[in-house]
Backbone as JSON, one array per atom type, in Angstrom:
{
  "sequence": "XXXXXXXXXXXXXXXXXXXXXXXXXXXXXXXXXXXXXXXXXXXXXXXXXXXXXXXXXXXXXXXXXXXXXXXXXXXXXXXXXXXXXXXXXXXXXXXXXXXXXXXXXXXXXXXXXXX",
  "N": [[109.67, -33.03, 147.28], [112.3, -34.06, 146.17], [111.38, -36.04, 144.83], [109.46, -34.71, 142.94], [111.39, -33.18, 142.11], [112.76, -35.15, 140.24], [111.21, -36.2, 138.37], [110.28, -33.83, 136.86], [112.75, -33.51, 135.66], [112.98, -36.49, 134.44], [110.75, -35.63, 132.85], [111.95, -33.6, 130.66], [114.03, -34.4, 129.83], [112.76, -36.26, 128.21], [112.12, -39.17, 128.64], [110.43, -39.7, 129.42], [107.04, -39.87, 128.23], [104.89, -39.71, 129.19], [103.4, -38.34, 132.02], [101.36, -39.82, 134.98], [99.54, -38.72, 137.66], [98.34, -40.31, 140.6], [95.53, -39.79, 143.23], [95.58, -40.5, 145.83], [93.42, -41.01, 147.47], [91.8, -42.4, 145.37], [93.72, -44.37, 144.54], [93.73, -46.3, 146.53], [90.77, -46.84, 146.76], [89.42, -47.45, 144.59], [91.28, -48.59, 142.35], [92.97, -50.03, 143.81], [91.0, -52.02, 143.8], [90.35, -53.64, 141.78], [90.68, -56.37, 138.77], [91.71, -56.21, 137.23], [94.56, -54.0, 135.77], [93.76, -50.46, 134.73], [95.76, -49.79, 133.23], [99.3, -50.3, 132.38], [102.15, -49.41, 134.05], [105.17, -48.08, 133.17], [106.94, -46.8, 135.11], [106.34, -46.11, 138.26], [105.96, -43.95, 141.37], [106.09, -43.74, 144.58], [105.3, -42.19, 147.54], [104.38, -42.31, 150.59], [102.72, -40.98, 153.43], [105.15, -40.87, 156.0], [103.97, -41.38, 158.78], [102.21, -43.45, 158.95], [103.12, -46.21, 157.9], [102.86, -46.75, 155.22], [104.0, -47.82, 153.09], [104.55, -50.48, 151.74], [101.77, -52.03, 151.95], [101.55, -50.38, 149.47], [103.29, -51.36, 147.71], [102.11, -54.04, 147.72], [99.7, -53.59, 146.88], [100.29, -52.31, 144.05], [101.06, -54.9, 143.07], [98.67, -56.63, 143.39], [97.38, -54.84, 142.01], [98.19, -55.48, 139.15], [100.13, -53.47, 137.98], [102.58, -52.84, 137.16], [104.71, -53.14, 134.47], [106.45, -55.28, 132.65], [109.92, -55.09, 133.38], [109.33, -52.35, 133.94], [110.17, -49.87, 136.89], [110.09, -49.46, 140.33], [109.58, -46.74, 142.62], [110.32, -46.18, 145.62], [109.64, -44.11, 148.39], [110.19, -43.63, 151.15], [110.47, -43.75, 155.19], [113.25, -44.52, 157.36], [112.22, -45.7, 159.01], [111.16, -47.77, 158.41], [110.99, -50.86, 156.88], [111.22, -52.12, 153.06], [109.51, -54.86, 152.01], [111.52, -57.06, 149.81], [109.58, -57.44, 146.89], [108.84, -60.74, 145.38], [110.3, -61.66, 142.16], [110.86, -59.14, 141.89], [113.61, -56.97, 141.45], [116.0, -55.54, 143.63], [116.81, -52.76, 143.1], [118.35, -50.21, 143.51], [119.38, -48.05, 146.6], [118.5, -45.02, 148.44], [119.59, -43.11, 150.87], [118.41, -40.14, 152.82], [119.26, -38.35, 155.47], [116.52, -39.17, 157.6], [114.93, -40.05, 155.78], [114.48, -42.56, 153.48], [114.77, -44.03, 150.3], [113.97, -45.99, 147.99], [114.44, -48.21, 145.05], [113.31, -50.39, 142.54], [113.03, -53.16, 140.11], [110.23, -54.69, 138.07], [110.97, -57.55, 137.16], [111.85, -59.08, 133.89], [111.68, -61.73, 133.32], [110.47, -65.0, 133.96], [112.18, -66.05, 136.27], [112.99, -65.69, 139.99], [114.82, -62.69, 140.62]],
  "CA": [[110.6, -32.48, 146.56], [113.2, -34.76, 145.6], [109.95, -36.47, 143.42], [108.9, -33.72, 141.87], [112.6, -32.41, 141.1], [113.3, -36.25, 139.37], [109.99, -36.21, 137.32], [110.73, -32.81, 135.79], [114.16, -33.98, 134.83], [112.67, -37.12, 133.16], [110.02, -35.32, 131.22], [112.81, -32.59, 129.78], [115.36, -35.58, 128.98], [112.28, -37.14, 127.1], [112.46, -40.56, 128.64], [108.93, -40.4, 130.14], [105.98, -38.69, 127.64], [103.51, -39.05, 130.18], [103.49, -38.61, 133.36], [100.16, -39.98, 135.8], [99.16, -38.77, 138.78], [96.97, -40.91, 141.27], [95.39, -39.09, 143.8], [95.53, -41.45, 147.01], [92.29, -42.15, 147.85], [91.35, -42.94, 144.69], [94.46, -45.16, 144.51], [93.14, -47.11, 147.7], [89.42, -46.9, 146.7], [88.95, -47.93, 143.44], [92.5, -49.21, 141.43], [93.69, -51.87, 144.22], [89.73, -53.26, 144.01], [90.06, -53.78, 140.17], [91.58, -57.15, 139.2], [92.93, -55.42, 135.78], [95.07, -52.89, 136.04], [93.12, -49.51, 133.96], [97.63, -49.86, 132.17], [100.35, -50.66, 132.9], [102.61, -48.33, 133.99], [106.21, -47.91, 133.25], [107.8, -45.47, 136.69], [105.58, -45.59, 139.77], [106.38, -43.5, 142.53], [105.21, -44.09, 146.03], [105.3, -41.17, 148.14], [102.74, -42.61, 151.23], [102.94, -40.6, 154.75], [105.76, -41.9, 156.85], [103.86, -42.13, 159.94], [101.24, -44.74, 158.91], [104.02, -46.77, 157.35], [102.01, -47.7, 154.32], [104.5, -48.58, 152.3], [104.7, -52.12, 152.14], [100.78, -51.94, 151.33], [101.43, -50.31, 148.57], [103.49, -52.36, 147.36], [101.65, -55.09, 147.41], [98.44, -53.06, 146.12], [100.69, -52.48, 142.48], [101.47, -56.68, 142.66], [97.69, -57.23, 143.54], [96.59, -54.34, 140.44], [99.3, -55.43, 138.04], [100.3, -52.26, 137.37], [103.86, -52.52, 136.23], [104.67, -53.84, 133.05], [107.63, -56.2, 132.91], [111.59, -54.04, 133.07], [109.5, -51.16, 134.82], [110.8, -49.24, 137.78], [109.09, -48.65, 141.33], [110.39, -45.79, 143.29], [109.22, -45.9, 146.93], [110.12, -43.04, 149.42], [109.4, -43.89, 152.85], [110.72, -43.06, 156.83], [114.01, -45.21, 157.61], [111.87, -46.89, 160.67], [110.49, -48.58, 157.62], [111.18, -51.65, 155.83], [110.32, -52.56, 152.53], [109.98, -56.24, 151.98], [111.49, -57.11, 148.23], [108.61, -58.86, 146.53], [109.46, -61.72, 143.98], [110.07, -60.98, 140.69], [110.85, -57.64, 141.74], [114.85, -56.67, 141.5], [115.84, -54.26, 144.74], [118.32, -52.26, 142.3], [119.2, -49.23, 144.24], [118.54, -47.58, 147.82], [119.53, -43.76, 149.36], [119.19, -42.44, 152.15], [118.7, -38.76, 152.84], [118.64, -38.62, 156.87], [115.29, -40.53, 158.01], [114.37, -40.46, 154.59], [114.89, -43.74, 152.23], [114.37, -43.9, 148.58], [114.06, -47.53, 147.34], [114.43, -48.48, 143.46], [112.66, -51.5, 142.42], [113.05, -52.88, 138.7], [110.04, -55.26, 137.64], [111.94, -58.55, 136.36], [111.4, -59.48, 132.46], [111.7, -63.25, 132.7], [109.86, -65.8, 134.74], [112.71, -66.47, 137.49], [113.26, -64.82, 140.77], [116.16, -62.4, 140.17]],
  "C": [[111.29, -33.04, 145.62], [112.67, -35.56, 144.28], [109.92, -35.89, 142.78], [110.24, -33.34, 141.06], [112.89, -33.8, 139.52], [112.43, -36.36, 138.5], [110.16, -35.12, 136.25], [111.92, -33.13, 135.02], [113.9, -35.31, 133.97], [111.66, -36.84, 132.06], [110.86, -34.25, 130.81], [113.56, -33.7, 129.37], [114.24, -36.51, 127.78], [112.05, -38.31, 127.42], [111.49, -40.71, 129.2], [107.87, -39.33, 129.13], [104.86, -38.69, 128.28], [103.28, -39.36, 131.8], [101.99, -38.6, 134.32], [100.6, -39.56, 137.32], [97.99, -39.24, 139.69], [96.82, -40.12, 142.41], [95.01, -40.06, 144.81], [94.55, -42.1, 147.71], [91.59, -42.76, 146.92], [92.33, -44.51, 144.37], [93.88, -46.31, 144.94], [91.74, -47.56, 147.31], [89.37, -47.95, 145.67], [90.08, -49.06, 142.61], [92.6, -50.08, 142.54], [92.15, -52.94, 144.08], [89.94, -53.64, 142.97], [90.83, -55.11, 140.26], [92.19, -56.73, 137.8], [93.23, -54.04, 136.3], [93.98, -51.58, 134.5], [94.8, -49.43, 132.78], [98.13, -49.82, 133.28], [101.46, -49.82, 132.71], [104.43, -48.74, 134.26], [107.28, -47.77, 134.43], [106.45, -45.31, 137.53], [105.77, -45.44, 140.63], [105.45, -43.46, 143.56], [105.88, -42.98, 147.15], [104.5, -41.05, 149.7], [103.3, -41.32, 152.41], [103.26, -41.36, 155.74], [105.11, -42.34, 158.25], [102.97, -43.09, 160.03], [101.95, -45.62, 158.15], [102.71, -48.06, 156.59], [102.79, -47.98, 152.89], [104.44, -49.49, 151.46], [102.92, -52.44, 151.2], [100.79, -51.48, 150.21], [101.6, -50.99, 147.32], [102.74, -53.55, 147.09], [100.46, -54.58, 146.83], [99.23, -52.97, 144.54], [100.56, -53.51, 142.28], [99.9, -56.87, 142.27], [96.98, -56.47, 141.91], [97.04, -54.75, 139.54], [99.65, -54.17, 137.31], [101.54, -51.7, 136.7], [103.83, -53.31, 135.34], [106.74, -54.07, 133.53], [108.93, -54.59, 132.79], [110.94, -52.4, 134.03], [109.99, -50.76, 136.23], [109.3, -48.71, 138.75], [109.51, -47.82, 142.41], [109.88, -45.6, 144.52], [110.23, -44.99, 147.99], [109.04, -43.07, 151.18], [110.65, -43.49, 154.03], [111.93, -44.79, 156.62], [113.73, -46.37, 158.43], [111.09, -47.85, 159.54], [111.1, -49.64, 156.68], [110.6, -52.07, 154.56], [110.66, -54.17, 152.35], [110.01, -56.28, 150.16], [110.17, -58.17, 147.93], [109.0, -59.76, 145.04], [109.12, -61.3, 143.01], [110.32, -59.3, 140.47], [112.46, -57.42, 141.91], [115.49, -55.37, 142.93], [117.57, -53.5, 143.51], [119.15, -51.09, 142.86], [118.52, -48.62, 145.53], [118.86, -46.16, 148.12], [118.65, -43.52, 150.04], [119.97, -40.71, 152.6], [118.52, -38.89, 154.45], [117.42, -39.41, 157.31], [114.7, -40.6, 156.96], [115.03, -41.36, 153.54], [114.37, -43.86, 150.98], [114.86, -45.6, 148.15], [114.06, -48.01, 145.97], [114.36, -49.95, 143.21], [112.48, -51.97, 140.79], [111.92, -54.63, 138.43], [111.0, -56.82, 136.65], [111.28, -58.99, 134.89], [110.99, -60.95, 132.04], [110.65, -63.93, 133.99], [110.81, -66.35, 135.93], [112.81, -65.26, 138.25], [114.99, -64.12, 140.34], [116.78, -62.26, 141.88]]
}
């Protein structure tokens, strides 16, 4: 619910002109297998099932698939019992806690040095 409210806010604010929702089955079976992404995204939201502890695997898939544009943002919603490892070239720009839910915000660096 938090993520969809945020997406609605972005769309209404004209910060995002196109929102792409990718079914998780497609994401794992097709998108992460390709060496080149169909497109680069400015903003990626991840909200995997908490009990499966998939957040780090999804973040790794985003990196392997080269899905994020430099300066792009990744928002990962996950359980407070799962820690997200910050990938090289990603800045951890914010974190929010809501009970047992944690939302991490990362940004891909626009230069070649680790942040």
